[in-house]
C-alpha positions as a Markdown table, in Angstrom:
| # | Residue | x | y | z |
|---|---|---|---|---|
| 1 | Met | 0.0 | -0.1 | 0.1 |
| 2 | Tyr | 1.3 | 3.2 | -1.2 |
| 3 | Asp | 0.6 | 6.7 | 0.6 |
| 4 | Leu | 0.8 | 8.4 | -3.0 |
| 5 | Ile | 0.7 | 7.0 | -6.4 |
| 6 | Ile | 1.8 | 9.6 | -9.0 |
| 7 | Ile | 0.6 | 8.8 | -12.5 |
| 8 | Gly | 2.7 | 10.7 | -14.9 |
| 9 | Gly | 6.4 | 11.6 | -15.2 |
| 10 | Gly | 6.4 | 15.2 | -16.5 |
| 11 | Pro | 7.5 | 18.2 | -14.3 |
| 12 | Ala | 4.4 | 18.0 | -12.3 |
| 13 | Gly | 4.9 | 14.3 | -11.4 |
| 14 | Leu | 8.5 | 14.5 | -10.8 |
| 15 | Ser | 8.2 | 17.6 | -8.6 |
| 16 | Ala | 5.3 | 15.9 | -6.6 |
| 17 | Ala | 7.6 | 12.9 | -6.1 |
| 18 | Ile | 10.6 | 15.0 | -4.7 |
| 19 | Tyr | 8.2 | 16.8 | -2.2 |
| 20 | Ala | 6.5 | 13.5 | -1.3 |
| 21 | Ala | 9.8 | 12.1 | -0.2 |
| 22 | Arg | 10.4 | 15.2 | 1.8 |
| 23 | Phe | 7.1 | 14.3 | 3.7 |
| 24 | Asn | 8.4 | 10.7 | 4.1 |
| 25 | Met | 5.4 | 9.4 | 2.1 |
| 26 | Lys | 5.8 | 5.9 | 0.7 |
| 27 | Thr | 5.4 | 7.0 | -3.1 |
| 28 | Ile | 5.6 | 5.4 | -6.5 |
| 29 | Leu | 5.6 | 7.2 | -9.8 |
| 30 | Ile | 4.3 | 5.5 | -12.9 |
| 31 | Ser | 4.8 | 6.7 | -16.4 |
| 32 | Lys | 5.7 | 5.5 | -19.9 |
| 33 | Asp | 7.5 | 8.8 | -20.7 |
| 34 | Ile | 9.5 | 10.3 | -18.0 |
| 35 | Gly | 10.0 | 13.9 | -18.9 |
| 36 | Gly | 6.9 | 14.1 | -21.0 |
| 37 | Tyr | 6.8 | 17.0 | -23.5 |
| 38 | Met | 9.6 | 18.7 | -21.6 |
| 39 | Met | 11.9 | 16.1 | -23.3 |
| 40 | Glu | 11.1 | 17.6 | -26.8 |
| 41 | Ala | 12.1 | 21.2 | -25.9 |
| 42 | Pro | 15.4 | 21.7 | -27.8 |
| 43 | Lys | 15.9 | 25.0 | -25.7 |
| 44 | Ile | 14.5 | 26.3 | -22.4 |
| 45 | Asp | 15.3 | 29.8 | -21.4 |
| 46 | Asn | 12.8 | 30.7 | -18.7 |
| 47 | Tyr | 13.3 | 28.0 | -16.1 |
| 48 | Pro | 15.0 | 29.4 | -13.0 |
| 49 | Gly | 18.6 | 28.5 | -12.2 |
| 50 | Tyr | 19.5 | 27.9 | -16.0 |
| 51 | Thr | 20.5 | 30.6 | -18.5 |
| 52 | Thr | 19.4 | 27.9 | -21.1 |
| 53 | Val | 19.0 | 24.1 | -20.9 |
| 54 | Ser | 17.6 | 21.6 | -23.2 |
| 55 | Gly | 14.4 | 19.7 | -22.2 |
| 56 | Tyr | 16.3 | 16.5 | -22.2 |
| 57 | Asp | 18.9 | 17.6 | -19.8 |
| 58 | Leu | 16.3 | 19.2 | -17.5 |
| 59 | Ser | 14.2 | 16.0 | -17.6 |
| 60 | Lys | 17.3 | 13.9 | -16.8 |
| 61 | Asn | 18.3 | 16.1 | -13.8 |
| 62 | Met | 14.7 | 15.9 | -12.4 |
| 63 | Lys | 14.6 | 12.2 | -12.7 |
| 64 | Glu | 18.0 | 11.7 | -11.1 |
| 65 | Gln | 16.8 | 14.0 | -8.3 |
| 66 | Val | 13.7 | 11.8 | -7.8 |
| 67 | Lys | 15.9 | 8.6 | -7.7 |
| 68 | Ala | 18.2 | 10.1 | -5.2 |
| 69 | Gln | 15.1 | 10.5 | -2.9 |
| 70 | Asn | 14.6 | 6.6 | -3.3 |
| 71 | Ile | 11.2 | 7.1 | -4.9 |
| 72 | Glu | 10.1 | 4.0 | -6.8 |
| 73 | Ile | 9.8 | 4.6 | -10.6 |
| 74 | Ile | 7.9 | 2.2 | -12.8 |
| 75 | Glu | 8.2 | 3.1 | -16.6 |
| 76 | Glu | 4.9 | 1.6 | -17.9 |
| 77 | Glu | 1.6 | 2.8 | -19.2 |
| 78 | Ile | -1.5 | 2.9 | -17.0 |
| 79 | Ala | -4.3 | 0.9 | -18.4 |
| 80 | Glu | -6.9 | 1.5 | -15.6 |
| 81 | Ile | -7.7 | 3.7 | -12.5 |
| 82 | Lys | -10.2 | 2.3 | -10.2 |
| 83 | Pro | -12.4 | 4.3 | -7.8 |
| 84 | Asn | -11.0 | 2.3 | -4.7 |
| 85 | Leu | -7.5 | 4.1 | -5.6 |
| 86 | Glu | -6.1 | 0.9 | -7.4 |
| 87 | Val | -4.3 | 1.4 | -10.6 |
| 88 | Lys | -3.3 | -1.2 | -13.2 |
| 89 | Thr | -0.6 | -1.1 | -15.9 |
| 90 | Lys | -0.7 | -2.4 | -19.4 |
| 91 | Thr | 1.2 | -5.2 | -18.2 |
| 92 | Asn | -1.3 | -6.1 | -15.5 |
| 93 | Lys | 0.7 | -4.9 | -12.6 |
| 94 | Lys | -1.7 | -3.5 | -9.9 |
| 95 | Phe | -0.7 | -1.0 | -7.1 |
| 96 | Lys | -3.0 | 0.3 | -4.3 |
| 97 | Gly | -2.7 | 3.8 | -2.9 |
| 98 | Lys | -4.2 | 6.0 | -0.1 |
| 99 | Ser | -4.0 | 8.8 | -2.6 |
| 100 | Ile | -3.5 | 9.4 | -6.3 |
| 101 | Leu | -2.0 | 12.3 | -8.2 |
| 102 | Leu | -3.0 | 12.6 | -11.9 |
| 103 | Ala | -0.1 | 14.3 | -13.7 |
| 104 | Leu | -1.0 | 13.0 | -17.0 |
| 105 | Gly | -0.2 | 16.0 | -19.1 |
| 106 | Thr | -1.5 | 16.6 | -22.6 |
| 107 | Lys | -1.5 | 15.0 | -26.0 |
| 108 | Arg | -0.8 | 16.5 | -29.4 |
| 109 | Arg | -3.7 | 18.2 | -31.3 |
| 110 | Lys | -4.0 | 17.1 | -34.8 |
| 111 | Leu | -5.0 | 18.9 | -38.0 |
| 112 | Asp | -7.6 | 16.2 | -38.9 |
| 113 | Ile | -7.2 | 16.8 | -42.5 |
| 114 | Lys | -6.9 | 14.4 | -45.5 |
| 115 | Gly | -3.4 | 12.8 | -45.7 |
| 116 | Glu | -2.3 | 13.7 | -42.1 |
| 117 | Asp | -2.7 | 10.1 | -40.8 |
| 118 | Glu | -1.6 | 8.6 | -44.0 |
| 119 | Phe | 1.8 | 10.3 | -44.0 |
| 120 | Ala | 2.5 | 10.2 | -40.3 |
| 121 | Gly | 6.1 | 9.3 | -40.0 |
| 122 | Lys | 6.4 | 9.7 | -43.7 |
| 123 | Gly | 7.0 | 13.6 | -43.7 |
| 124 | Val | 4.2 | 14.5 | -41.2 |
| 125 | Ser | 5.7 | 15.0 | -37.7 |
| 126 | Tyr | 4.7 | 16.2 | -34.2 |
| 127 | Cys | 8.2 | 16.5 | -32.8 |
| 128 | Ala | 10.8 | 18.8 | -34.3 |
| 129 | Thr | 13.4 | 17.8 | -31.6 |
| 130 | Cys | 12.9 | 14.2 | -32.7 |
| 131 | Asp | 12.8 | 14.7 | -36.5 |
| 132 | Ala | 14.7 | 17.8 | -37.4 |
| 133 | Pro | 17.9 | 16.1 | -38.7 |
| 134 | Phe | 15.9 | 14.0 | -41.2 |
| 135 | Phe | 15.0 | 17.1 | -42.9 |
| 136 | Lys | 18.4 | 18.5 | -43.8 |
| 137 | Asp | 18.4 | 20.8 | -47.0 |
| 138 | Lys | 14.5 | 20.2 | -47.3 |
| 139 | Glu | 11.6 | 22.6 | -47.5 |
| 140 | Ile | 9.4 | 22.1 | -44.8 |
| 141 | Ile | 6.1 | 23.6 | -43.2 |
| 142 | Val | 5.3 | 24.4 | -39.6 |
| 143 | Val | 1.8 | 24.7 | -38.8 |
| 144 | Gly | 0.9 | 27.0 | -35.8 |
| 145 | Gly | 1.5 | 30.4 | -34.3 |
| 146 | Ala | 2.2 | 30.0 | -30.5 |
| 147 | Asn | 5.5 | 29.3 | -28.8 |
| 148 | Ser | 5.9 | 25.6 | -29.6 |
| 149 | Ala | 5.5 | 26.3 | -33.2 |
| 150 | Ile | 8.1 | 29.1 | -33.2 |
| 151 | Val | 10.6 | 27.2 | -31.2 |
| 152 | Ser | 10.1 | 24.3 | -33.7 |
| 153 | Ala | 10.7 | 26.3 | -36.7 |
| 154 | Leu | 13.8 | 28.0 | -35.2 |
| 155 | Leu | 15.2 | 24.5 | -34.6 |
| 156 | Leu | 14.1 | 23.1 | -38.0 |
| 157 | Ala | 15.8 | 26.2 | -39.7 |
| 158 | Lys | 19.1 | 24.9 | -38.5 |
| 159 | Phe | 18.7 | 21.9 | -40.8 |
| 160 | Ala | 16.2 | 22.7 | -43.4 |
| 161 | Lys | 16.8 | 24.6 | -46.6 |
| 162 | Lys | 13.6 | 26.5 | -46.0 |
| 163 | Val | 10.8 | 26.7 | -43.2 |
| 164 | Thr | 7.5 | 28.2 | -43.9 |
| 165 | Ile | 5.1 | 28.9 | -41.0 |
| 166 | Ile | 1.5 | 28.7 | -41.8 |
| 167 | Tyr | -0.9 | 30.2 | -39.2 |
| 168 | Arg | -4.7 | 30.7 | -39.5 |
| 169 | Lys | -4.7 | 34.2 | -37.9 |
| 170 | Glu | -3.2 | 37.5 | -39.0 |
| 171 | Lys | -0.6 | 37.7 | -36.3 |
| 172 | Leu | 1.7 | 35.2 | -34.4 |
| 173 | Arg | 0.7 | 34.9 | -30.8 |
| 174 | Ala | 4.1 | 33.6 | -29.6 |
| 175 | Asp | 6.0 | 35.7 | -27.0 |
| 176 | Pro | 7.6 | 38.7 | -28.4 |
| 177 | Tyr | 11.1 | 37.3 | -27.9 |
| 178 | Trp | 10.4 | 34.2 | -30.1 |
| 179 | Val | 8.9 | 36.6 | -32.8 |
| 180 | Lys | 12.0 | 38.6 | -32.9 |
| 181 | Gln | 14.1 | 35.4 | -33.4 |
| 182 | Ile | 12.0 | 34.5 | -36.3 |
| 183 | Glu | 12.4 | 37.9 | -37.8 |
| 184 | Lys | 16.2 | 37.4 | -37.6 |
| 185 | Thr | 16.3 | 34.2 | -39.2 |
| 186 | Asp | 16.7 | 34.4 | -43.1 |
| 187 | Asn | 15.3 | 30.9 | -44.1 |
| 188 | Ile | 12.1 | 31.3 | -42.3 |
| 189 | Asp | 8.8 | 32.8 | -44.0 |
| 190 | Thr | 5.5 | 33.1 | -42.7 |
| 191 | Ile | 1.9 | 32.7 | -44.4 |
| 192 | Phe | -0.9 | 34.3 | -42.4 |
| 193 | Asn | -4.6 | 33.7 | -42.7 |
| 194 | Ala | -4.2 | 30.3 | -44.1 |
| 195 | Asn | -5.0 | 26.8 | -43.3 |
| 196 | Ile | -3.8 | 23.4 | -44.7 |
| 197 | Lys | -6.7 | 21.4 | -46.1 |
| 198 | Glu | -4.9 | 18.5 | -47.6 |
| 199 | Ile | -1.5 | 16.7 | -47.3 |
| 200 | Lys | -0.4 | 14.9 | -50.6 |
| 201 | Gly | 2.3 | 12.6 | -51.7 |
| 202 | Thr | 3.1 | 9.1 | -53.0 |
| 203 | Asn | 5.4 | 7.2 | -50.6 |
| 204 | Met | 6.3 | 10.5 | -48.7 |
| 205 | Val | 4.9 | 14.0 | -48.5 |
| 206 | Asp | 5.6 | 16.1 | -51.5 |
| 207 | Ser | 3.1 | 18.9 | -51.3 |
| 208 | Ile | 0.1 | 20.6 | -49.4 |
| 209 | Ile | -3.1 | 22.2 | -50.5 |
| 210 | Leu | -4.1 | 25.4 | -48.7 |
| 211 | Asp | -7.6 | 26.6 | -48.2 |
| 212 | Asn | -7.3 | 28.9 | -51.0 |
| 213 | Asn | -6.6 | 25.8 | -53.1 |
| 214 | Lys | -3.0 | 26.8 | -53.8 |
| 215 | Glu | -0.6 | 23.8 | -53.9 |
| 216 | Met | 2.8 | 24.1 | -52.3 |
| 217 | Lys | 5.7 | 21.7 | -52.9 |
| 218 | Val | 7.2 | 20.6 | -49.5 |
| 219 | Asp | 9.1 | 17.8 | -48.0 |
| 220 | Gly | 7.6 | 17.8 | -44.6 |
| 221 | Val | 4.9 | 19.0 | -42.4 |
| 222 | Phe | 5.5 | 19.7 | -38.5 |
| 223 | Val | 2.2 | 20.2 | -36.6 |
| 224 | Glu | 2.4 | 22.5 | -33.7 |
| 225 | Ile | -1.2 | 23.5 | -32.9 |
| 226 | Gly | -1.1 | 22.9 | -29.1 |
| 227 | Ser | -2.5 | 19.9 | -27.2 |
| 228 | Val | -5.5 | 18.6 | -25.3 |
| 229 | Pro | -5.6 | 17.1 | -21.8 |
| 230 | Ser | -4.9 | 13.4 | -21.6 |
| 231 | Thr | -8.1 | 12.7 | -19.4 |
| 232 | Ser | -9.5 | 9.3 | -21.0 |
| 233 | Leu | -8.4 | 7.3 | -17.9 |
| 234 | Val | -10.2 | 9.6 | -15.3 |
| 235 | Thr | -13.7 | 10.1 | -16.6 |
| 236 | Ser | -14.8 | 6.6 | -15.7 |
| 237 | Ile | -14.1 | 7.3 | -11.9 |
| 238 | Gly | -16.1 | 10.5 | -12.0 |
| 239 | Val | -13.5 | 13.1 | -11.9 |
| 240 | Lys | -15.1 | 16.4 | -13.1 |
| 241 | Leu | -13.8 | 18.1 | -16.2 |
| 242 | Glu | -14.2 | 21.7 | -17.7 |
| 243 | Lys | -15.6 | 22.1 | -21.1 |
| 244 | Asp | -12.0 | 22.1 | -22.7 |
| 245 | Gly | -11.3 | 18.8 | -21.1 |
| 246 | Cys | -9.1 | 20.0 | -18.1 |
| 247 | Ile | -9.6 | 18.5 | -14.7 |
| 248 | Ile | -11.3 | 20.8 | -12.2 |
| 249 | Val | -9.1 | 21.2 | -9.0 |
| 250 | Asp | -9.3 | 23.5 | -5.9 |
| 251 | Lys | -6.6 | 25.7 | -4.6 |
| 252 | Thr | -5.0 | 22.4 | -3.0 |
| 253 | Gln | -5.0 | 20.6 | -6.4 |
| 254 | Lys | -7.7 | 18.2 | -5.1 |
| 255 | Thr | -10.3 | 17.1 | -7.6 |
| 256 | Asn | -14.0 | 16.5 | -6.7 |
| 257 | Ile | -13.1 | 13.0 | -5.5 |
| 258 | Asn | -11.4 | 12.6 | -2.0 |
| 259 | His | -7.8 | 11.7 | -2.1 |
| 260 | Ile | -7.5 | 12.2 | -5.9 |
| 261 | Tyr | -5.4 | 15.2 | -6.8 |
| 262 | Ala | -4.3 | 16.6 | -10.2 |
| 263 | Ala | -1.3 | 18.8 | -11.3 |
| 264 | Gly | 0.1 | 20.3 | -14.5 |
| 265 | Asp | -1.2 | 20.9 | -17.9 |
| 266 | Ile | -4.1 | 18.7 | -17.2 |
| 267 | Thr | -5.7 | 20.9 | -14.7 |
| 268 | Thr | -7.7 | 24.3 | -14.6 |
| 269 | Asn | -5.2 | 26.0 | -12.4 |
| 270 | Ser | -2.2 | 28.3 | -12.9 |
| 271 | Asn | -4.3 | 30.5 | -15.4 |
| 272 | Asn | -3.8 | 27.8 | -17.9 |
| 273 | Met | -0.2 | 28.9 | -18.6 |
| 274 | Arg | 1.1 | 25.3 | -19.3 |
| 275 | Gln | 4.5 | 26.0 | -18.3 |
| 276 | Ile | 7.2 | 23.8 | -16.8 |
| 277 | Ile | 7.5 | 26.2 | -13.8 |
| 278 | Thr | 3.7 | 26.1 | -13.0 |
| 279 | Ala | 3.5 | 22.4 | -13.5 |
| 280 | Cys | 6.2 | 22.0 | -10.9 |
| 281 | Ala | 4.5 | 24.3 | -8.4 |
| 282 | Glu | 1.3 | 22.4 | -8.8 |
| 283 | Gly | 3.0 | 19.1 | -8.3 |
| 284 | Ala | 4.5 | 20.3 | -5.0 |
| 285 | Ile | 1.2 | 21.8 | -3.8 |
| 286 | Ala | -0.6 | 18.5 | -4.5 |
| 287 | Ala | 2.1 | 16.4 | -2.6 |
| 288 | Glu | 1.7 | 18.6 | 0.4 |
| 289 | Ser | -2.2 | 18.5 | 0.2 |
| 290 | Ala | -2.1 | 14.6 | -0.1 |
| 291 | Tyr | 0.3 | 14.6 | 3.0 |
| 292 | Asn | -2.0 | 17.0 | 4.9 |
| 293 | Ala | -5.0 | 14.8 | 4.2 |
| 294 | Leu | -3.4 | 11.5 | 5.2 |
| 295 | Lys | -2.0 | 13.2 | 8.3 |
């Protein structure tokens, strides 16, 4: 029997584990992806203590810190969460807890257009950090206008011959710092007020069709249009969600169900900033709240 079962290994889950150890709680962290989306960030400039750090290195440091606290880590995917606070992994391992922290993060939002699924992994990508080296000297598209799209475009520009950002609005909504970086990069162009309606190719992507019916020859499409909360596991146990799918929590990170907490991008807290620092803060608060409730 564990005092706290943490489901999710992003910054919220890892921070919660560190704080749970300080409260001397018997804790287990279960996640198939330690680090979460943080792992994909090529460059992080706004996390305290680092002038700049890669998401991979920050994830690695956090994981090592958790391990140093002797927190048990199981790198598996959760298959089921039961109302009696029992969880089961995809390999049928079962764990029982006195409290659960949901730190499941989000999953990539898709374009849902013709050709997207067909060419996934064949020119369509959702991770610039993972796939940028495969597009050396190629012409590629980045879809999106927020920070993640701009950061991806800047990384891709180091490999690609040309990067074109396609955004459905008339102005990028990324932070001014990132917009300035785009403006200073010669091989990045931007097309505003446009959407892709189809991705075409034979064995690989070779063109896209815009909603004005213009066809563009391209070698790849990187989709960076945000994410949606990963809440499929929690609806069956009655956890309440907002209309956007985020888990409703109070100031202690508690859900509507006793001894079930949530933290990170999956919640309604922190003004929906979806930043590493706010996920860490929510994880710490949730661990303390779980401790106080059990105490």
